[in-house]
C-alpha positions as CSV (number, residue, x, y, z in Angstrom):
1,X,168.2,134.0,115.3
2,X,167.5,130.2,115.3
3,X,164.0,128.9,115.6
4,X,162.8,127.8,119.1
5,X,162.2,124.1,119.6
6,X,158.6,124.6,120.7
7,X,157.1,125.7,117.5
8,X,153.6,124.3,117.1
9,X,153.8,124.0,113.3
10,X,156.0,122.0,110.9
11,X,158.4,124.4,109.1
12,X,159.6,121.9,106.6
13,X,156.0,120.9,105.5
14,X,155.1,124.6,105.2
15,X,158.1,125.4,103.0
16,X,157.5,122.3,100.9
17,X,153.9,123.4,100.3
18,X,155.0,126.9,99.3
19,X,157.5,125.4,96.9
20,X,154.9,123.1,95.3
21,X,152.4,125.9,94.8
22,X,155.2,128.1,93.3
23,X,155.6,125.5,90.5
24,X,152.2,126.4,89.2
25,X,152.6,129.4,86.9
26,X,156.4,129.6,87.6
27,X,158.1,132.4,85.7
28,X,161.6,132.6,84.3
29,X,163.0,134.7,87.1
30,X,161.6,132.5,89.9
31,X,158.3,134.2,90.5
32,X,154.7,133.2,89.9
33,X,152.0,134.2,87.4
34,X,148.5,132.9,88.3
35,X,146.2,135.7,87.2
36,X,142.7,135.5,88.7
37,X,140.6,132.7,87.2
38,X,143.2,131.8,84.6
39,X,144.2,128.2,84.0
40,X,147.1,128.6,86.4
41,X,144.8,130.0,89.1
42,X,142.5,127.1,88.6
43,X,145.4,124.7,89.0
44,X,146.5,126.4,92.2
45,X,143.0,126.3,93.6
46,X,142.7,122.6,92.7
47,X,145.9,121.8,94.5
48,X,144.8,123.7,97.6
49,X,141.5,122.0,97.7
50,X,143.1,118.6,97.4
51,X,145.4,119.4,100.3
52,X,142.5,120.6,102.4
53,X,140.5,117.5,101.7
54,X,143.5,115.3,102.6
55,X,143.6,117.2,106.0
56,X,140.0,116.2,106.7
57,X,138.4,119.6,105.8
58,X,135.0,120.1,104.2
59,X,135.4,122.5,101.2
60,X,132.7,124.9,100.0
61,X,132.8,127.5,97.2
62,X,130.5,130.5,97.2
63,X,129.0,132.2,94.1
64,X,131.9,134.6,93.6
65,X,134.4,131.7,93.8
66,X,135.7,132.2,97.3
67,X,136.9,128.9,98.8
68,X,136.4,127.9,102.4
69,X,138.0,124.8,103.9
70,X,136.5,124.0,107.3
71,X,137.9,121.9,110.2
72,X,134.9,121.3,112.6
73,X,134.8,122.6,116.1
74,X,133.4,121.0,119.2
75,X,130.4,123.3,119.1
76,X,128.9,123.3,115.5
77,X,126.5,126.1,116.4
78,X,129.4,128.6,116.6
79,X,130.7,130.6,113.6
80,X,134.2,129.8,112.3
81,X,137.4,131.6,113.0
82,X,138.8,132.1,109.5
83,X,142.4,132.4,108.3
84,X,143.3,133.1,104.7
85,X,144.4,135.3,101.8
86,X,144.6,134.8,98.1
87,X,146.3,132.5,95.5
88,X,146.1,134.9,92.5
89,X,149.2,136.9,91.6
90,X,150.4,139.8,89.5
91,X,151.6,139.1,86.0
92,X,155.2,139.1,87.2
93,X,154.4,138.3,90.8
94,X,156.3,136.6,93.6
95,X,155.9,133.2,95.3
96,X,154.7,134.4,98.7
97,X,152.3,137.4,98.2
98,X,148.9,136.0,99.3
99,X,149.9,132.4,99.0
100,X,151.8,132.5,102.3
101,X,148.7,133.5,104.2
102,X,146.7,130.7,102.6
103,X,149.3,128.0,103.2
104,X,150.2,129.2,106.7
105,X,146.5,128.8,107.5
106,X,146.5,125.3,106.0
107,X,149.7,124.5,108.1
108,X,147.8,125.6,111.2
109,X,145.0,123.1,110.5
110,X,147.5,120.4,109.7
111,X,149.3,121.1,113.0
112,X,146.1,121.0,114.9
113,X,145.5,117.6,113.4
114,X,149.0,116.5,114.3
115,X,148.5,117.4,117.9
116,X,145.0,116.1,118.2
117,X,143.8,119.5,119.4
118,X,140.1,120.4,119.2
119,X,138.7,123.9,119.1
120,X,135.3,125.2,120.2
121,X,134.8,127.2,117.1
122,X,135.2,125.7,113.7
123,X,138.4,126.8,111.9
124,X,138.5,127.7,108.3
125,X,141.0,128.7,105.6
126,X,139.7,131.0,103.0
127,X,141.0,131.7,99.4
128,X,139.5,135.0,98.3
129,X,138.8,135.5,94.6
130,X,140.9,138.1,92.7
131,X,142.6,140.0,95.5
132,X,145.2,141.4,93.1
133,X,143.0,143.3,90.7
134,X,145.4,142.7,87.9
135,X,143.4,140.7,85.3
136,X,140.0,142.0,86.6
137,X,139.8,145.3,88.4
138,X,139.2,146.6,91.1
139,X,141.1,144.4,93.5
140,X,139.8,142.5,96.5
141,X,136.6,141.4,94.7
142,X,135.9,138.2,96.5
143,X,136.2,139.6,100.0
144,X,134.4,142.8,98.8
145,X,131.4,140.8,97.7
146,X,131.4,138.7,100.9
147,X,131.3,141.9,103.0
148,X,128.8,143.8,101.0
149,X,131.3,146.4,99.5
150,X,130.4,145.1,96.0
151,X,127.2,143.4,94.8
152,X,127.6,139.9,93.3
153,X,126.0,140.9,90.0
154,X,128.4,143.9,89.4
155,X,131.4,141.7,90.0
156,X,130.2,138.8,87.9
157,X,129.8,141.2,85.0
158,X,133.4,142.7,85.3
159,X,135.4,142.3,82.1
160,X,139.1,141.4,82.1
161,X,141.8,143.2,80.1
162,X,141.7,140.1,77.8
163,X,137.9,140.5,77.3
164,X,136.8,137.7,79.5
165,X,133.8,138.1,81.8
166,X,134.4,137.1,85.4
167,X,131.2,135.1,85.8
168,X,132.0,133.1,82.7
169,X,135.5,132.4,83.9
170,X,134.2,131.2,87.2
171,X,132.1,128.6,85.3
172,X,134.9,127.7,83.0
173,X,137.3,127.0,85.8
174,X,134.8,125.1,87.9
175,X,134.6,127.7,90.7
176,X,131.2,129.1,90.2
177,X,130.0,127.8,93.6
178,X,126.5,127.7,95.0
179,X,127.2,128.7,98.6
180,X,125.8,132.1,99.6
181,X,128.3,135.0,99.5
182,X,127.3,136.1,103.1
183,X,129.7,133.9,105.1
184,X,129.3,133.9,108.9
185,X,132.6,134.5,110.7
186,X,133.6,134.8,114.4
187,X,136.9,136.5,113.6
188,X,139.5,136.7,110.8
189,X,143.3,136.4,110.9
190,X,145.6,136.9,107.9
191,X,149.3,136.3,107.7
192,X,151.2,138.1,104.9
193,X,154.6,139.2,103.8
194,X,155.2,142.8,104.7
195,X,155.7,143.9,101.1
196,X,157.9,146.7,102.3
197,X,161.4,147.0,104.0
198,X,160.6,148.2,107.5
199,X,160.8,144.8,109.4
200,X,164.0,143.8,107.6
201,X,165.7,147.2,108.1
202,X,164.8,147.2,111.8
203,X,165.6,143.5,112.2
204,X,162.2,142.6,113.5
205,X,160.9,139.1,113.0
206,X,157.1,139.8,113.3
207,X,155.0,142.7,112.3
208,X,151.9,143.2,114.5
209,X,149.6,144.9,112.1
210,X,147.4,147.5,113.8
211,X,145.5,148.6,110.7
212,X,145.8,149.6,107.1
213,X,146.3,152.8,105.2
214,X,143.4,154.4,103.4
215,X,143.6,154.4,99.6
216,X,142.0,156.4,96.8
217,X,142.4,155.4,93.1
218,X,141.6,157.7,90.2
219,X,141.5,157.7,86.4
220,X,142.6,160.9,84.7
221,X,141.9,161.8,81.1
222,X,143.7,164.8,79.7
223,X,142.5,166.2,76.3
224,X,144.5,168.6,74.2
225,X,144.7,169.0,70.4
226,X,146.5,166.6,68.1
227,X,148.6,168.4,65.5
228,X,151.6,167.9,63.3
229,X,154.9,167.8,65.1
230,X,156.7,170.0,62.5
231,X,154.5,172.9,61.4
232,X,153.0,173.6,64.9
233,X,155.0,176.2,66.9
234,X,155.8,175.2,70.5
235,X,154.0,178.3,71.8
236,X,150.8,177.4,70.1
237,X,150.6,173.7,71.1
238,X,148.0,172.2,73.4
239,X,150.0,169.1,74.2
240,X,148.1,166.6,76.4
241,X,151.3,164.6,77.2
242,X,153.3,167.6,78.4
243,X,150.4,168.7,80.6
244,X,150.1,165.1,81.9
245,X,153.8,165.0,82.6
246,X,153.5,168.0,84.8
247,X,150.5,166.4,86.6
248,X,152.6,163.2,87.2
249,X,155.3,165.4,88.7
250,X,152.7,167.1,90.9
251,X,151.5,163.7,92.1
252,X,155.1,162.8,93.0
253,X,155.6,166.0,94.9
254,X,152.3,165.5,96.8
255,X,153.7,162.2,98.2
256,X,157.0,163.7,99.1
257,X,155.5,166.8,100.8
258,X,152.8,165.2,102.8
259,X,154.0,164.0,106.3
260,X,153.1,160.7,107.9
261,X,154.1,158.0,105.4
262,X,152.1,159.3,102.4
263,X,152.4,157.3,99.2
264,X,151.5,158.6,95.7
265,X,151.8,156.6,92.4
266,X,151.0,156.9,88.7
267,X,151.0,153.3,87.5
268,X,149.5,153.5,84.0
269,X,149.9,156.1,81.3
270,X,148.5,155.7,77.8
271,X,149.1,158.3,75.0
272,X,146.9,158.9,71.9
273,X,147.4,158.7,69.0
274,X,150.8,157.1,69.9
275,X,152.6,158.4,66.8
276,X,156.1,159.8,66.6
277,X,155.3,162.9,64.6
278,X,151.9,163.8,66.1
279,X,151.5,166.0,69.2
280,X,149.5,163.9,71.7
281,X,145.9,164.9,71.8
282,X,144.8,162.7,74.7
283,X,146.4,161.0,77.6
284,X,145.0,158.6,80.2
285,X,146.7,157.9,83.5
286,X,145.9,156.3,86.8
287,X,146.7,157.8,90.3
288,X,147.0,156.0,93.6
289,X,147.0,158.0,96.8
290,X,147.6,156.4,100.3
291,X,147.8,157.6,103.9
292,X,147.0,156.1,107.3
293,X,145.1,159.2,108.5
294,X,141.6,159.9,107.0
295,X,141.8,163.7,107.3
296,X,145.3,163.8,105.7
297,X,144.1,161.6,102.8
298,X,141.1,163.9,102.2
299,X,143.5,166.8,102.1
300,X,145.7,164.9,99.6
301,X,142.6,164.4,97.5
302,X,141.8,168.1,97.4
303,X,145.4,169.1,96.6
304,X,145.7,166.6,93.8
305,X,142.5,167.8,92.2
306,X,143.5,171.4,92.5
307,X,146.9,170.7,91.0
308,X,145.4,168.9,88.0
309,X,142.9,171.7,87.4
310,X,145.6,174.4,87.6
311,X,148.0,172.7,85.3
312,X,145.2,171.9,82.8
313,X,144.1,175.6,82.7
314,X,147.6,176.9,82.2
315,X,148.3,174.3,79.5
316,X,145.1,175.0,77.6
317,X,143.9,171.4,77.9
318,X,141.0,169.8,79.7
319,X,141.4,167.2,82.5
320,X,138.7,164.9,83.8
321,X,139.4,163.2,87.2
322,X,137.2,160.1,87.8
323,X,137.0,158.3,91.1
324,X,137.7,154.6,90.6
325,X,138.0,152.9,94.0
326,X,138.7,153.7,97.6
327,X,138.7,152.5,101.1
328,X,139.3,154.5,104.3
329,X,142.1,153.9,106.9
330,X,141.1,150.8,108.7
331,X,142.0,150.0,112.3
332,X,142.1,146.3,113.3
333,X,140.5,144.8,116.4
334,X,142.5,145.6,119.5
335,X,141.9,142.2,121.2
336,X,143.0,140.2,118.2
337,X,146.0,142.6,117.6
338,X,147.0,141.9,121.2
339,X,146.8,138.2,120.7
340,X,149.2,138.5,117.8
341,X,151.5,140.6,119.9
342,X,151.4,138.2,122.8
343,X,152.0,135.2,120.6
344,X,155.2,136.9,119.1
345,X,156.4,137.8,122.6
346,X,155.6,134.3,123.9
347,X,158.0,132.8,121.4
348,X,160.6,135.4,122.0
349,X,160.3,136.8,118.5
350,X,161.4,140.4,118.0
351,X,158.4,142.4,116.8
352,X,156.9,145.8,116.3
353,X,153.5,147.4,115.6
354,X,153.1,148.3,112.0
355,X,150.5,149.8,109.7
356,X,149.9,148.0,106.4
357,X,150.7,150.2,103.4
358,X,149.0,147.7,101.0
359,X,145.4,146.7,100.7
360,X,144.5,143.2,101.8
361,X,141.3,141.2,102.0
362,X,141.6,141.7,105.8
363,X,140.7,145.4,105.2
364,X,137.2,144.6,103.9
365,X,136.7,141.8,106.4
366,X,137.5,144.1,109.3
367,X,134.4,146.1,108.5
368,X,132.3,143.0,109.5
369,X,134.2,141.0,112.1
370,X,137.2,141.3,114.4
371,X,140.3,141.1,112.3
372,X,144.1,141.1,112.7
373,X,147.1,140.5,110.5
374,X,150.6,139.0,111.0
375,X,153.5,140.3,108.9
376,X,156.8,138.7,108.2
377,X,159.8,140.3,106.5
378,X,160.5,139.9,102.8
379,X,163.9,140.3,101.3
380,X,164.8,143.9,100.5
381,X,161.2,144.8,101.0
382,X,160.4,143.7,97.4
383,X,157.0,142.4,96.4
384,X,154.9,142.3,93.2
385,X,158.1,141.2,91.6
386,X,159.4,137.8,90.5
387,X,162.4,138.1,92.8
388,X,160.2,138.4,95.9
389,X,161.6,136.2,98.6
390,X,161.4,135.3,102.3
391,X,163.6,133.3,104.6
392,X,162.1,129.8,105.5
393,X,162.6,130.7,109.2
394,X,160.5,133.8,108.9
395,X,157.7,131.8,107.3
396,X,157.8,129.4,110.2
397,X,157.7,132.2,112.7
398,X,154.7,133.8,111.1
399,X,152.8,130.5,110.9
400,X,153.6,129.8,114.6
401,X,152.3,133.2,115.6
402,X,149.2,132.6,113.5
403,X,148.7,129.2,115.2
404,X,148.8,130.7,118.7
405,X,146.5,133.6,117.8
406,X,144.1,131.2,116.1
407,X,143.9,128.9,119.1
408,X,143.4,131.8,121.5
409,X,140.5,133.0,119.4
410,X,138.9,129.7,118.5
411,X,139.1,128.4,122.1
412,X,140.2,125.1,123.4
413,X,137.4,122.4,123.4
C-alpha cells in the first residue's frame, strides 16, 4: 500500500537520519554495534544532540546520562509530553531497534517546526541510558532510575562485562549530567519496531500496543562433582552439565506447555572447568520467563523452580536459583492507546492491538505517567540481529501515527 499524500512528517528526512545514525558502529553484516556508553554510543549521542540543537531544542542530561531535547510549549508551566527510546544496541544489533523511536520523535519535532505548529505542553525527545542491558546489566537502567525502580547510586556502581564502572563511563563519554533524575512528564509515547513477526504475517501496518508482557529473569548455579572422564563410571557420576541440560529442556517444555503466548529462554550457559576430559562440576545458566498474565507468570515461576529442584535431587547435584530482575505485566493508558488507534485509522493504515513481548523503557515509564507505544513491522520479525530491517514506508507510517498522537496529547496552542 502506498503512502497517503497527507503525511505530516518527511519520510525521506527520517530515512536519511536513520541511515546516518547506522553508520556509527556499523557492522559487517549491515547492523549496528553501539554498546551502552562505549565510544560508538557517545558518537551516536553526540550526533543526536547536534540534530536536536539544530532543530531549536534545548538539551539537558541527567545524572544517569538520560538525554532530553525540549521544544517549548506555549504554556511553560506545563510538564512535557515525551517521546523517545534508546540509541544503544546489542553487540550484533540492528539499525532500528530503539533508534527508530528516538529519530521518529526527532522527526515529529522537525515536522512541527516545518508546519509552524505550537503545542500547549512542551514536547521532548528522550534517549534513555542502557536500555539493552548488554554491556551493563540489567536492562532499562536509565528509565529505571528516572522512575524510581533503581537508585542512582546502585546503577552508577554497576560493572560492565569488560570491567568498566558505569559512573566512570558516564564521565569519560561526557554524559554525566547534572539534571535531577526525577524528570516531570505529562505523558510518554514510544515508537518501536515490533521485534516479532505478527504484524508482517497478518499484513498490518501499525501495531497499537496495549501493554507489555511480564518478565522474570533468573541465574541458576548447578554444582556437582568434577571427576576424570575415563575412570569414573557413568552410574557414579554427579555431572552438573547433564543435570543442567535436563533443566534447560524443562525450561523449553514450560514455554511450549503454557497457554497464552508464554516465552521461555536460556540465553547464557557457562561450564566449569571447561576441559575435554573432566566431568563438569559446576554450570551457570540464565533463564528468562515471560507471559502477559501475572497469575500465569507466577505459576510458571513455581513450575520452573519445582522442575529444577526435582532434577537436581534425582541427579545428585545441588541447584541454586537466584532472582535477577523482573517486572509485572504492564497495561498502557487507555486514552493514549486510543489516540494511537485513532491516528492509525485516520490515515487508513491497517492496524491491530498487540501486546509487547519485549521489555521497553515505556514499561517503566508507564508506572509513573500515561504511556502508549506504536509498533511497526520488521522484516521476518527479526531483531537483535545485524540483518534487522524495516521498509521505509513502514517507518514513515509509524512516525506519522506518533505525530498525530503527540499533537492530540500535547494540545494545540
